[in-house]
N, C-alpha and C positions, 0 to 999 in steps of 0.2 A: 436597083438603080437608086434608093437614097443612099446606103451605105457606100454607094462607088462615088456620089457626088461629096457626102462627109469625108472622105478619104481625100478625093482631090481638094475640098475646102481645107482641109487640116494641111494637107502636105503643101499648098498655096501659102498657107499662113505661115508655115515653120519658113519657106523659101523666105517671105518677106521680111522675118524677124532676122532671118541670116542675113539677108542684104542690109538691112539696117544697121547688123552690128560690124559689118564689115565697112562701111561705109561712114561709119561714125568709130573709127579708131581711136582707143585712147594710149598715150605713150607716158609712162609715170617716170618721173626722175626726181633725184631730190631736192631740184632745185623750182623745177613748174611742172603743170599735168597740161599738156595743149590736148585737148578735143578737136581730131583730124576730119574735116570736112571730106567728103567723098571724092572731091577735086585733090587734096593735100595728101601727101604720103610724107612718111621718114626716110632720111637716109643717112647713112651713115653716123648714128646715134652713136655715141662712145660713152658714156656715162664716165667709165674711170679716166677720161681724158679731160672730161668738159667741155669737148663738142658736141653741139645735136644740129643738127640740118632737116631740114622739111622744106618739099618742092609742092607748088602747085602745077599739077600735070597740064591743066586746062590752058594757063595762060606763061607758063614756064618763069612763074616767079619762085626767088629762091630766101629763104628765111634761114639765115646762120646764126646758132648763138654759140659763144665760147664764153665760159667761165672761170675764171683762176684766181689765186690770191692777190691781195690788194696790197702789192710789194712798192709798188711806187704814187704819186699822185695820179689823180686821171689827168690833169693838165699835160703830164709830161706823155702818157700813154698817147692822147691824142696828138700833141706833136709828132709823135714816132710815126702814129697811124697816118696823118696829114703827110709826111716826108712820103712814106714807102709810098701812098697812092700815087703821088706825084710820080715818084721814082717810076712806077708800073707806066706811064702815060697816061694816067687819067685826068681828063677835062675837068674846069670849073670844081675845082676841090675848094669847100669852103666850110668850114666850121665856126658852130654857135654853140652857147649856153641856151637848153629847154629844159626849166626847171630846175632839177636834180640832177640831168643827164646832159653831159658833151656831146654834141651831134656833128657828124661831118657829111656832107653831102659831097657827090662824087660820080663823073660819068665819063663813058667811052664809047663812042657812036651814038646808038639807039639805047643800049644799054645804061641805065641809070639806080643809083644807089645811094642809102642812106646808112650811115653805121650811128646807133646809140651806144654812148660809153656811160656805166652809170654802174655807181657803188655803195655797199651798205658799209664800209670802212674797214672790213674782214675780206670781203670776195668784191671782183669787181666783173662785170659781165658786157660784151661786146656783143648788142644784137644788131645784126646787117642783114636789111633788106635790098633786093637785087631783081631787076628785070626792067621790059620796056617802059612798065609803069608800076608804082608802088603799090599801088590801091588793094591789090590781092592780099597781099605782104600786111599791109596796116590793118585790112579788116579782119585778117586773121588773127593777128594779136590784141586788137582790140578784144575780138569776141571770142577766142576759143583758145587765150591762152591765160592760165590761172597759174601765177607766181605763189611760191611758197611764201617768201620774204620780199612783200611790195618793193622794200627797199633797194632792192638789188636790181631792179628793172625801171626803165621808164613809167611815167603815170600816165602817158599818152603816146600813140603813134602818128 
């Protein structure tokens, strides 16, 4: 009986450790490392193209990150982004400066989005959070996102 309980106990411990490992996925890139909590998953991670996407399966919030060379000033990129979002029919398109980042907010029906454009002068990042609410995406980035170069990303979300 003791052997049976010992085997059951060690099996249960192994299952729990595997569950924790699966729940806390880690994705590594040259730009950042996000620790993925249980309700987040990576989708369309394409390191060579500089595009990364993460989805909260609990509340359908998405975080999209695109990184590329800083070939034009951020202000020009933001102007193009604002025009593009308006062309797509987005409502309430507004831009503002927050710290070193330009922030574009827009909506379409119940969908809310915010896009942060930040540069370290060599590269530029565009971080977009979308969903009915932006709270889960902001919390994910604040608590579970570790940038390699903090200057390439917003100081806060």
